[in-house]
All heavy atoms as TSV, in Angstrom:
chain	resi	resn	atom	element	x	y	z
A	1	MET	N	N	101.344	7.747	-13.101
A	1	MET	CA	C	101.262	8.978	-13.866
A	1	MET	C	C	99.957	9.056	-14.661
A	1	MET	O	O	99.362	10.107	-14.768
A	1	MET	CB	C	102.485	9.068	-14.795
A	1	MET	CG	C	102.549	10.343	-15.555
A	1	MET	SD	S	102.844	11.728	-14.454
A	1	MET	CE	C	103.474	12.897	-15.539
A	2	GLU	N	N	99.529	7.934	-15.190
A	2	GLU	CA	C	98.304	7.920	-15.988
A	2	GLU	C	C	97.085	8.311	-15.159
A	2	GLU	O	O	96.202	9.012	-15.627
A	2	GLU	CB	C	98.096	6.542	-16.613
A	2	GLU	CG	C	96.941	6.528	-17.600
A	2	GLU	CD	C	96.830	5.213	-18.333
A	2	GLU	OE1	O	97.858	4.652	-18.720
A	2	GLU	OE2	O	95.695	4.755	-18.496
A	3	LEU	N	N	97.032	7.883	-13.906
A	3	LEU	CA	C	95.918	8.219	-13.019
A	3	LEU	C	C	95.887	9.715	-12.752
A	3	LEU	O	O	94.825	10.334	-12.769
A	3	LEU	CB	C	96.022	7.443	-11.707
A	3	LEU	CG	C	94.867	7.614	-10.736
A	3	LEU	CD1	C	93.550	7.212	-11.394
A	3	LEU	CD2	C	95.081	6.766	-9.500
A	4	LYS	N	N	97.061	10.312	-12.551
A	4	LYS	CA	C	97.142	11.754	-12.338
A	4	LYS	C	C	96.646	12.502	-13.569
A	4	LYS	O	O	95.901	13.476	-13.469
A	4	LYS	CB	C	98.575	12.162	-12.013
A	4	LYS	CG	C	98.734	13.617	-11.699
A	4	LYS	CD	C	100.166	13.941	-11.339
A	4	LYS	CE	C	100.321	15.423	-11.058
A	4	LYS	NZ	N	101.707	15.764	-10.751
A	5	THR	N	N	97.035	12.056	-14.732
A	5	THR	CA	C	96.596	12.675	-15.989
A	5	THR	C	C	95.086	12.549	-16.148
A	5	THR	O	O	94.412	13.494	-16.550
A	5	THR	CB	C	97.308	12.020	-17.190
A	5	THR	OG1	O	98.709	12.144	-17.003
A	5	THR	CG2	C	96.906	12.673	-18.493
A	6	ARG	N	N	94.552	11.385	-15.805
A	6	ARG	CA	C	93.109	11.169	-15.907
A	6	ARG	C	C	92.349	12.107	-14.975
A	6	ARG	O	O	91.359	12.716	-15.367
A	6	ARG	CB	C	92.778	9.719	-15.564
A	6	ARG	CG	C	91.307	9.433	-15.627
A	6	ARG	CD	C	91.017	8.007	-15.303
A	6	ARG	NE	N	89.588	7.803	-15.204
A	6	ARG	CZ	C	89.046	6.740	-14.701
A	6	ARG	NH1	N	89.789	5.754	-14.257
A	6	ARG	NH2	N	87.752	6.622	-14.645
A	7	ARG	N	N	92.815	12.236	-13.756
A	7	ARG	CA	C	92.150	13.140	-12.802
A	7	ARG	C	C	92.199	14.581	-13.286
A	7	ARG	O	O	91.225	15.319	-13.173
A	7	ARG	CB	C	92.809	13.022	-11.431
A	7	ARG	CG	C	92.453	11.752	-10.716
A	7	ARG	CD	C	93.058	11.725	-9.336
A	7	ARG	NE	N	92.806	10.443	-8.705
A	7	ARG	CZ	C	93.622	9.870	-7.858
A	7	ARG	NH1	N	94.756	10.460	-7.517
A	7	ARG	NH2	N	93.326	8.703	-7.324
A	8	MET	N	N	93.338	14.988	-13.809
A	8	MET	CA	C	93.476	16.343	-14.319
A	8	MET	C	C	92.500	16.578	-15.474
A	8	MET	O	O	91.829	17.600	-15.542
A	8	MET	CB	C	94.908	16.603	-14.778
A	8	MET	CG	C	95.135	18.046	-15.202
A	8	MET	SD	S	96.856	18.473	-15.514
A	8	MET	CE	C	97.329	17.270	-16.715
A	9	ARG	N	N	92.408	15.614	-16.370
A	9	ARG	CA	C	91.479	15.734	-17.498
A	9	ARG	C	C	90.045	15.833	-17.004
A	9	ARG	O	O	89.250	16.624	-17.511
A	9	ARG	CB	C	91.663	14.542	-18.433
A	9	ARG	CG	C	90.824	14.633	-19.698
A	9	ARG	CD	C	91.096	13.509	-20.676
A	9	ARG	NE	N	90.969	12.200	-20.070
A	9	ARG	CZ	C	91.936	11.297	-19.961
A	9	ARG	NH1	N	93.138	11.578	-20.427
A	9	ARG	NH2	N	91.734	10.128	-19.415
A	10	GLU	N	N	89.677	15.036	-16.004
A	10	GLU	CA	C	88.318	15.075	-15.455
A	10	GLU	C	C	88.000	16.428	-14.837
A	10	GLU	O	O	86.897	16.934	-14.972
A	10	GLU	CB	C	88.136	13.959	-14.437
A	10	GLU	CG	C	88.061	12.586	-15.072
A	10	GLU	CD	C	88.078	11.458	-14.045
A	10	GLU	OE1	O	88.272	11.723	-12.842
A	10	GLU	OE2	O	87.896	10.299	-14.464
A	11	VAL	N	N	88.968	17.021	-14.155
A	11	VAL	CA	C	88.766	18.335	-13.550
A	11	VAL	C	C	88.633	19.409	-14.624
A	11	VAL	O	O	87.721	20.237	-14.583
A	11	VAL	CB	C	89.923	18.678	-12.576
A	11	VAL	CG1	C	89.872	20.143	-12.161
A	11	VAL	CG2	C	89.870	17.777	-11.358
A	12	VAL	N	N	89.519	19.382	-15.599
A	12	VAL	CA	C	89.524	20.401	-16.647
A	12	VAL	C	C	88.235	20.362	-17.471
A	12	VAL	O	O	87.672	21.397	-17.822
A	12	VAL	CB	C	90.763	20.228	-17.558
A	12	VAL	CG1	C	90.648	21.092	-18.801
A	12	VAL	CG2	C	92.029	20.549	-16.791
A	13	PHE	N	N	87.758	19.166	-17.765
A	13	PHE	CA	C	86.589	19.027	-18.632
A	13	PHE	C	C	85.298	18.712	-17.874
A	13	PHE	O	O	84.320	18.270	-18.472
A	13	PHE	CB	C	86.851	17.957	-19.694
A	13	PHE	CG	C	87.936	18.359	-20.659
A	13	PHE	CD1	C	89.193	17.799	-20.581
A	13	PHE	CD2	C	87.691	19.314	-21.621
A	13	PHE	CE1	C	90.193	18.176	-21.459
A	13	PHE	CE2	C	88.673	19.703	-22.498
A	13	PHE	CZ	C	89.935	19.132	-22.424
A	14	LYS	N	N	85.282	18.960	-16.580
A	14	LYS	CA	C	84.099	18.656	-15.766
A	14	LYS	C	C	82.865	19.427	-16.251
A	14	LYS	O	O	81.784	18.885	-16.355
A	14	LYS	CB	C	84.367	18.975	-14.298
A	14	LYS	CG	C	83.231	18.610	-13.387
A	14	LYS	CD	C	83.598	18.853	-11.937
A	14	LYS	CE	C	82.463	18.415	-11.039
A	14	LYS	NZ	N	82.827	18.578	-9.623
A	15	LYS	N	N	83.060	20.692	-16.549
A	15	LYS	CA	C	81.945	21.524	-17.020
A	15	LYS	C	C	82.053	21.691	-18.529
A	15	LYS	O	O	83.061	22.171	-19.046
A	15	LYS	CB	C	81.969	22.895	-16.347
A	15	LYS	CG	C	80.801	23.766	-16.749
A	15	LYS	CD	C	80.772	25.059	-15.992
A	15	LYS	CE	C	79.561	25.870	-16.423
A	15	LYS	NZ	N	79.506	27.156	-15.735
A	16	ASN	N	N	81.021	21.297	-19.227
A	16	ASN	CA	C	80.984	21.410	-20.683
A	16	ASN	C	C	80.590	22.835	-21.061
A	16	ASN	O	O	79.422	23.195	-21.030
A	16	ASN	CB	C	79.992	20.404	-21.261
A	16	ASN	CG	C	79.958	20.423	-22.763
A	16	ASN	OD1	O	80.547	21.285	-23.409
A	16	ASN	ND2	N	79.251	19.469	-23.340
A	17	LEU	N	N	81.562	23.657	-21.396
A	17	LEU	CA	C	81.302	25.058	-21.720
A	17	LEU	C	C	80.516	25.231	-23.017
A	17	LEU	O	O	79.890	26.258	-23.233
A	17	LEU	CB	C	82.624	25.820	-21.803
A	17	LEU	CG	C	83.438	25.854	-20.513
A	17	LEU	CD1	C	84.779	26.539	-20.764
A	17	LEU	CD2	C	82.678	26.544	-19.403
A	18	ALA	N	N	80.529	24.247	-23.868
A	18	ALA	CA	C	79.841	24.344	-25.156
A	18	ALA	C	C	78.420	23.788	-25.113
A	18	ALA	O	O	77.712	23.844	-26.108
A	18	ALA	CB	C	80.637	23.599	-26.222
A	19	LEU	N	N	77.998	23.307	-23.964
A	19	LEU	CA	C	76.710	22.607	-23.868
A	19	LEU	C	C	75.532	23.415	-24.405
A	19	LEU	O	O	74.657	22.878	-25.057
A	19	LEU	CB	C	76.444	22.193	-22.418
A	19	LEU	CG	C	75.257	21.302	-22.173
A	19	LEU	CD1	C	75.372	20.003	-22.977
A	19	LEU	CD2	C	75.142	20.972	-20.692
A	20	HIS	N	N	75.494	24.703	-24.184
A	20	HIS	CA	C	74.354	25.509	-24.625
A	20	HIS	C	C	74.681	26.429	-25.797
A	20	HIS	O	O	73.929	27.352	-26.099
A	20	HIS	CB	C	73.805	26.314	-23.446
A	20	HIS	CG	C	73.335	25.451	-22.326
A	20	HIS	ND1	N	72.219	24.645	-22.417
A	20	HIS	CD2	C	73.858	25.199	-21.112
A	20	HIS	CE1	C	72.064	23.975	-21.302
A	20	HIS	NE2	N	73.053	24.285	-20.482
A	21	ALA	N	N	75.766	26.168	-26.454
A	21	ALA	CA	C	76.148	26.984	-27.609
A	21	ALA	C	C	75.277	26.645	-28.811
A	21	ALA	O	O	74.772	25.536	-28.946
A	21	ALA	CB	C	77.614	26.741	-27.955
A	22	LYS	N	N	75.114	27.623	-29.682
A	22	LYS	CA	C	74.441	27.387	-30.963
A	22	LYS	C	C	75.515	26.943	-31.939
A	22	LYS	O	O	76.527	27.635	-32.116
A	22	LYS	CB	C	73.755	28.651	-31.458
A	22	LYS	CG	C	73.060	28.448	-32.786
A	22	LYS	CD	C	72.431	29.708	-33.303
A	22	LYS	CE	C	71.826	29.441	-34.660
A	22	LYS	NZ	N	71.383	30.674	-35.304
A	23	VAL	N	N	75.317	25.800	-32.568
A	23	VAL	CA	C	76.330	25.232	-33.450
A	23	VAL	C	C	75.869	25.279	-34.902
A	23	VAL	O	O	74.742	24.908	-35.210
A	23	VAL	CB	C	76.630	23.770	-33.070
A	23	VAL	CG1	C	77.741	23.215	-33.938
A	23	VAL	CG2	C	76.992	23.657	-31.604
A	24	THR	N	N	76.746	25.736	-35.766
A	24	THR	CA	C	76.505	25.677	-37.206
A	24	THR	C	C	77.718	25.011	-37.852
A	24	THR	O	O	78.804	25.000	-37.279
A	24	THR	CB	C	76.291	27.079	-37.805
A	24	THR	OG1	O	77.421	27.900	-37.508
A	24	THR	CG2	C	75.021	27.729	-37.260
A	25	ALA	N	N	77.493	24.471	-39.018
A	25	ALA	CA	C	78.583	23.802	-39.732
A	25	ALA	C	C	78.496	24.147	-41.211
A	25	ALA	O	O	77.418	24.390	-41.746
A	25	ALA	CB	C	78.491	22.296	-39.541
A	26	SER	N	N	79.654	24.149	-41.845
A	26	SER	CA	C	79.701	24.475	-43.270
A	26	SER	C	C	79.080	23.375	-44.123
A	26	SER	O	O	78.603	23.622	-45.224
A	26	SER	CB	C	81.139	24.730	-43.713
A	26	SER	OG	O	81.943	23.589	-43.448
A	27	SER	N	N	79.075	22.152	-43.607
A	27	SER	CA	C	78.403	21.053	-44.297
A	27	SER	C	C	78.057	19.984	-43.267
A	27	SER	O	O	78.716	19.867	-42.239
A	27	SER	CB	C	79.280	20.452	-45.396
A	27	SER	OG	O	80.319	19.676	-44.844
A	28	SER	N	N	77.016	19.251	-43.555
A	28	SER	CA	C	76.588	18.166	-42.662
A	28	SER	C	C	75.964	17.063	-43.489
A	28	SER	O	O	75.322	17.332	-44.514
A	28	SER	CB	C	75.547	18.657	-41.659
A	28	SER	OG	O	76.091	19.586	-40.777
A	29	ARG	N	N	76.152	15.860	-43.036
A	29	ARG	CA	C	75.432	14.760	-43.675
A	29	ARG	C	C	73.956	14.903	-43.343
A	29	ARG	O	O	73.594	15.465	-42.309
A	29	ARG	CB	C	75.952	13.425	-43.162
A	29	ARG	CG	C	77.370	13.189	-43.617
A	29	ARG	CD	C	77.860	11.848	-43.205
A	29	ARG	NE	N	79.256	11.740	-43.628
A	29	ARG	CZ	C	79.949	10.643	-43.548
A	29	ARG	NH1	N	79.406	9.540	-43.052
A	29	ARG	NH2	N	81.191	10.621	-43.957
A	30	THR	N	N	73.115	14.390	-44.185
A	30	THR	CA	C	71.675	14.558	-44.044
A	30	THR	C	C	71.144	14.049	-42.712
A	30	THR	O	O	70.319	14.691	-42.085
A	30	THR	CB	C	70.937	13.824	-45.200
A	30	THR	OG1	O	71.463	14.292	-46.434
A	30	THR	CG2	C	69.454	14.074	-45.135
A	31	GLN	N	N	71.638	12.929	-42.254
A	31	GLN	CA	C	71.068	12.293	-41.064
A	31	GLN	C	C	71.606	12.818	-39.739
A	31	GLN	O	O	71.137	12.417	-38.690
A	31	GLN	CB	C	71.235	10.775	-41.139
A	31	GLN	CG	C	72.674	10.301	-41.065
A	31	GLN	CD	C	73.409	10.255	-42.401
A	31	GLN	OE1	O	73.056	10.946	-43.344
A	31	GLN	NE2	N	74.438	9.441	-42.476
A	32	VAL	N	N	72.592	13.702	-39.750
A	32	VAL	CA	C	73.160	14.209	-38.504
A	32	VAL	C	C	73.125	15.729	-38.466
A	32	VAL	O	O	73.175	16.392	-39.501
A	32	VAL	CB	C	74.606	13.715	-38.276
A	32	VAL	CG1	C	74.631	12.225	-38.072
A	32	VAL	CG2	C	75.508	14.111	-39.413
A	33	LYS	N	N	73.026	16.285	-37.265
A	33	LYS	CA	C	72.937	17.733	-37.094
A	33	LYS	C	C	74.158	18.253	-36.343
A	33	LYS	O	O	74.662	17.585	-35.443
A	33	LYS	CB	C	71.694	18.082	-36.279
A	33	LYS	CG	C	70.406	17.606	-36.880
A	33	LYS	CD	C	69.266	17.897	-35.932
A	33	LYS	CE	C	67.981	17.274	-36.425
A	33	LYS	NZ	N	66.898	17.452	-35.470
A	34	PRO	N	N	74.611	19.464	-36.648
A	34	PRO	CA	C	75.720	20.043	-35.902
A	34	PRO	C	C	75.425	20.153	-34.400
A	34	PRO	O	O	76.312	20.030	-33.580
A	34	PRO	CB	C	75.902	21.423	-36.526
A	34	PRO	CG	C	75.332	21.306	-37.893
A	34	PRO	CD	C	74.213	20.313	-37.775
A	35	ALA	N	N	74.168	20.353	-34.043
A	35	ALA	CA	C	73.792	20.472	-32.631
A	35	ALA	C	C	74.127	19.206	-31.847
A	35	ALA	O	O	74.245	19.241	-30.619
A	35	ALA	CB	C	72.304	20.791	-32.511
A	36	SER	N	N	74.320	18.105	-32.532
A	36	SER	CA	C	74.690	16.859	-31.858
A	36	SER	C	C	76.042	16.962	-31.162
A	36	SER	O	O	76.335	16.188	-30.262
A	36	SER	CB	C	74.729	15.705	-32.864
A	36	SER	OG	O	73.453	15.487	-33.409
A	37	LEU	N	N	76.849	17.910	-31.574
A	37	LEU	CA	C	78.162	18.094	-30.956
A	37	LEU	C	C	78.061	18.568	-29.514
A	37	LEU	O	O	78.973	18.358	-28.722
A	37	LEU	CB	C	78.989	19.100	-31.757
A	37	LEU	CG	C	79.448	18.637	-33.133
A	37	LEU	CD1	C	80.015	19.803	-33.910
A	37	LEU	CD2	C	80.484	17.544	-32.981
A	38	VAL	N	N	76.977	19.228	-29.176
A	38	VAL	CA	C	76.847	19.809	-27.835
A	38	VAL	C	C	75.590	19.351	-27.110
A	38	VAL	O	O	75.115	20.015	-26.201
A	38	VAL	CB	C	76.890	21.356	-27.902
A	38	VAL	CG1	C	78.229	21.854	-28.392
A	38	VAL	CG2	C	75.767	21.900	-28.772
A	39	ASP	N	N	75.046	18.205	-27.486
A	39	ASP	CA	C	73.804	17.756	-26.849
A	39	ASP	C	C	74.029	16.887	-25.609
A	39	ASP	O	O	73.096	16.385	-25.020
A	39	ASP	CB	C	72.909	17.030	-27.854
A	39	ASP	CG	C	73.487	15.723	-28.347
A	39	ASP	OD1	O	74.587	15.344	-27.895
A	39	ASP	OD2	O	72.852	15.094	-29.205
A	40	ASP	N	N	75.277	16.702	-25.222
A	40	ASP	CA	C	75.646	15.925	-24.029
A	40	ASP	C	C	75.210	14.468	-24.118
A	40	ASP	O	O	74.946	13.822	-23.124
A	40	ASP	CB	C	75.083	16.583	-22.766
A	40	ASP	CG	C	75.881	16.237	-21.526
A	40	ASP	OD1	O	77.098	15.966	-21.651
A	40	ASP	OD2	O	75.309	16.224	-20.425
A	41	ASP	N	N	75.116	13.968	-25.341
A	41	ASP	CA	C	74.738	12.574	-25.574
A	41	ASP	C	C	75.876	11.892	-26.326
A	41	ASP	O	O	76.138	12.207	-27.487
A	41	ASP	CB	C	73.444	12.521	-26.394
A	41	ASP	CG	C	72.951	11.111	-26.659
A	41	ASP	OD1	O	73.684	10.140	-26.377
A	41	ASP	OD2	O	71.819	10.980	-27.148
A	42	ALA	N	N	76.538	10.968	-25.658
A	42	ALA	CA	C	77.676	10.275	-26.277
A	42	ALA	C	C	77.254	9.406	-27.455
A	42	ALA	O	O	78.095	8.973	-28.242
A	42	ALA	CB	C	78.399	9.432	-25.239
A	43	GLY	N	N	75.968	9.170	-27.621
A	43	GLY	CA	C	75.479	8.331	-28.709
A	43	GLY	C	C	75.168	9.084	-29.989
A	43	GLY	O	O	74.815	8.481	-30.998
A	44	THR	N	N	75.284	10.401	-29.964
A	44	THR	CA	C	75.028	11.182	-31.176
A	44	THR	C	C	76.341	11.766	-31.692
A	44	THR	O	O	77.330	11.844	-30.973
A	44	THR	CB	C	74.036	12.327	-30.910
A	44	THR	OG1	O	74.596	13.213	-29.939
A	44	THR	CG2	C	72.696	11.788	-30.428
A	45	TYR	N	N	76.332	12.175	-32.939
A	45	TYR	CA	C	77.551	12.711	-33.542
A	45	TYR	C	C	77.199	13.632	-34.690
A	45	TYR	O	O	76.056	13.700	-35.139
A	45	TYR	CB	C	78.450	11.574	-34.039
A	45	TYR	CG	C	77.850	10.803	-35.197
A	45	TYR	CD1	C	78.184	11.123	-36.505
A	45	TYR	CD2	C	76.928	9.785	-34.991
A	45	TYR	CE1	C	77.637	10.438	-37.576
A	45	TYR	CE2	C	76.376	9.088	-36.043
A	45	TYR	CZ	C	76.731	9.419	-37.344
A	45	TYR	OH	O	76.175	8.742	-38.391
A	46	TRP	N	N	78.209	14.327	-35.178
A	46	TRP	CA	C	78.089	15.151	-36.374
A	46	TRP	C	C	79.136	14.673	-37.364
A	46	TRP	O	O	80.213	14.224	-36.975
A	46	TRP	CB	C	78.335	16.626	-36.042
A	46	TRP	CG	C	78.567	17.454	-37.273
A	46	TRP	CD1	C	77.612	17.989	-38.081
A	46	TRP	CD2	C	79.819	17.812	-37.830
A	46	TRP	NE1	N	78.195	18.664	-39.124
A	46	TRP	CE2	C	79.573	18.569	-38.982
A	46	TRP	CE3	C	81.138	17.568	-37.491
A	46	TRP	CZ2	C	80.568	19.100	-39.778
A	46	TRP	CZ3	C	82.146	18.086	-38.289
A	46	TRP	CH2	C	81.851	18.847	-39.414
A	47	ALA	N	N	78.837	14.760	-38.623
A	47	ALA	CA	C	79.804	14.424	-39.661
A	47	ALA	C	C	79.548	15.321	-40.868
A	47	ALA	O	O	78.407	15.603	-41.220
A	47	ALA	CB	C	79.676	12.965	-40.066
A	48	SER	N	N	80.633	15.755	-41.480
A	48	SER	CA	C	80.499	16.556	-42.690
A	48	SER	C	C	80.211	15.623	-43.867
A	48	SER	O	O	80.338	14.406	-43.761
A	48	SER	CB	C	81.788	17.338	-42.950
A	48	SER	OG	O	82.839	16.447	-43.265
A	49	THR	N	N	79.873	16.216	-44.970
A	49	THR	CA	C	79.692	15.424	-46.177
A	49	THR	C	C	81.047	14.872	-46.626
A	49	THR	O	O	82.094	15.418	-46.269
A	49	THR	CB	C	79.100	16.272	-47.318
A	49	THR	OG1	O	79.989	17.359	-47.577
A	49	THR	CG2	C	77.716	16.801	-46.955
A	50	ASP	N	N	81.040	13.805	-47.382
A	50	ASP	CA	C	82.290	13.204	-47.852
A	50	ASP	C	C	83.082	14.148	-48.751
A	50	ASP	O	O	84.306	14.074	-48.822
A	50	ASP	CB	C	82.013	11.902	-48.598
A	50	ASP	CG	C	81.549	10.796	-47.669
A	50	ASP	OD1	O	81.863	10.862	-46.462
A	50	ASP	OD2	O	80.880	9.874	-48.146
A	51	SER	N	N	82.399	15.049	-49.424
A	51	SER	CA	C	83.084	15.955	-50.350
A	51	SER	C	C	83.684	17.179	-49.660
A	51	SER	O	O	84.455	17.910	-50.272
A	51	SER	CB	C	82.116	16.407	-51.443
A	51	SER	OG	O	81.034	17.112	-50.863
A	52	ALA	N	N	83.361	17.390	-48.404
A	52	ALA	CA	C	83.898	18.550	-47.678
A	52	ALA	C	C	85.330	18.265	-47.234
A	52	ALA	O	O	85.565	17.432	-46.370
A	52	ALA	CB	C	83.017	18.867	-46.478
A	53	LEU	N	N	86.274	18.949	-47.840
A	53	LEU	CA	C	87.681	18.731	-47.520
A	53	LEU	C	C	88.136	19.514	-46.293
A	53	LEU	O	O	89.037	19.092	-45.571
A	53	LEU	CB	C	88.560	19.090	-48.715
A	53	LEU	CG	C	88.287	18.293	-49.989
A	53	LEU	CD1	C	89.168	18.782	-51.122
A	53	LEU	CD2	C	88.493	16.811	-49.739
A	54	THR	N	N	87.522	20.653	-46.043
A	54	THR	CA	C	87.869	21.473	-44.878
A	54	THR	C	C	86.601	21.987	-44.198
A	54	THR	O	O	86.302	23.175	-44.239
A	54	THR	CB	C	88.777	22.652	-45.274
A	54	THR	OG1	O	88.116	23.409	-46.296
A	54	THR	CG2	C	90.130	22.186	-45.786
A	55	PRO	N	N	85.849	21.107	-43.572
A	55	PRO	CA	C	84.612	21.547	-42.920
A	55	PRO	C	C	84.904	22.479	-41.754
A	55	PRO	O	O	85.955	22.384	-41.115
A	55	PRO	CB	C	83.971	20.250	-42.444
A	55	PRO	CG	C	85.090	19.281	-42.343
A	55	PRO	CD	C	86.086	19.681	-43.376
A	56	VAL	N	N	83.967	23.382	-41.506
A	56	VAL	CA	C	84.120	24.361	-40.430
A	56	VAL	C	C	82.937	24.232	-39.486
A	56	VAL	O	O	81.786	24.149	-39.909
A	56	VAL	CB	C	84.162	25.802	-41.003
A	56	VAL	CG1	C	84.198	26.829	-39.888
A	56	VAL	CG2	C	85.346	25.960	-41.939
A	57	ILE	N	N	83.242	24.215	-38.192
A	57	ILE	CA	C	82.211	24.194	-37.159
A	57	ILE	C	C	82.315	25.517	-36.414
A	57	ILE	O	O	83.406	25.947	-36.039
A	57	ILE	CB	C	82.445	23.049	-36.164
A	57	ILE	CG1	C	82.383	21.718	-36.878
A	57	ILE	CG2	C	81.434	23.098	-35.031
A	57	ILE	CD1	C	82.910	20.585	-36.046
A	58	THR	N	N	81.174	26.170	-36.183
A	58	THR	CA	C	81.148	27.434	-35.460
A	58	THR	C	C	80.247	27.290	-34.245
A	58	THR	O	O	79.117	26.818	-34.365
A	58	THR	CB	C	80.620	28.568	-36.367
A	58	THR	OG1	O	81.423	28.630	-37.544
A	58	THR	CG2	C	80.655	29.898	-35.647
A	59	LEU	N	N	80.754	27.686	-33.092
A	59	LEU	CA	C	79.972	27.683	-31.856
A	59	LEU	C	C	79.749	29.134	-31.459
A	59	LEU	O	O	80.704	29.917	-31.353
A	59	LEU	CB	C	80.703	26.963	-30.734
A	59	LEU	CG	C	80.666	25.448	-30.806
A	59	LEU	CD1	C	81.651	24.918	-31.801
A	59	LEU	CD2	C	80.914	24.866	-29.451
A	60	ASN	N	N	78.495	29.516	-31.275
A	60	ASN	CA	C	78.146	30.864	-30.826
A	60	ASN	C	C	77.590	30.765	-29.418
A	60	ASN	O	O	76.668	29.979	-29.156
A	60	ASN	CB	C	77.104	31.486	-31.758
A	60	ASN	CG	C	77.706	31.828	-33.101
A	60	ASN	OD1	O	78.605	32.640	-33.172
A	60	ASN	ND2	N	77.226	31.183	-34.149
A	61	PHE	N	N	78.149	31.570	-28.527
A	61	PHE	CA	C	77.753	31.555	-27.122
A	61	PHE	C	C	76.942	32.796	-26.781
A	61	PHE	O	O	77.155	33.859	-27.347
A	61	PHE	CB	C	79.005	31.513	-26.239
A	61	PHE	CG	C	79.846	30.293	-26.487
A	61	PHE	CD1	C	80.877	30.318	-27.403
A	61	PHE	CD2	C	79.610	29.128	-25.791
A	61	PHE	CE1	C	81.662	29.198	-27.635
A	61	PHE	CE2	C	80.387	28.001	-26.013
A	61	PHE	CZ	C	81.415	28.033	-26.929
A	62	LYS	N	N	76.027	32.659	-25.827
A	62	LYS	CA	C	75.233	33.801	-25.388
A	62	LYS	C	C	76.099	34.831	-24.670
A	62	LYS	O	O	75.893	36.015	-24.787
A	62	LYS	CB	C	74.111	33.355	-24.458
A	62	LYS	CG	C	73.041	32.550	-25.169
A	62	LYS	CD	C	71.949	32.139	-24.221
A	62	LYS	CE	C	70.908	31.313	-24.951
A	62	LYS	NZ	N	69.845	30.873	-24.071
A	63	LYS	N	N	77.083	34.326	-23.921
A	63	LYS	CA	C	77.986	35.207	-23.171
A	63	LYS	C	C	79.428	34.838	-23.524
A	63	LYS	O	O	79.709	33.678	-23.816
A	63	LYS	CB	C	77.789	35.020	-21.675
A	63	LYS	CG	C	76.433	35.421	-21.177
A	63	LYS	CD	C	76.341	35.199	-19.681
A	63	LYS	CE	C	74.976	35.575	-19.151
A	63	LYS	NZ	N	74.885	35.354	-17.700
A	64	PRO	N	N	80.326	35.814	-23.456
A	64	PRO	CA	C	81.735	35.507	-23.718
A	64	PRO	C	C	82.300	34.538	-22.689
A	64	PRO	O	O	81.852	34.473	-21.579
A	64	PRO	CB	C	82.435	36.848	-23.618
A	64	PRO	CG	C	81.408	37.885	-23.463
A	64	PRO	CD	C	80.112	37.214	-23.188
């Protein structure tokens, strides 16, 4: 069953729909950028500031 689930996940997430989106965030730590969320690099990340209790991430797409 786990193999079937893995294959399904690979098919569903094969194309990264957010890859070219413009990303903004309500807060970010100084050393990281919201754009890191969609840069297709598993080694980068985004993080809000420690004081942000409910951070918001917004993705804007060129097309619906």
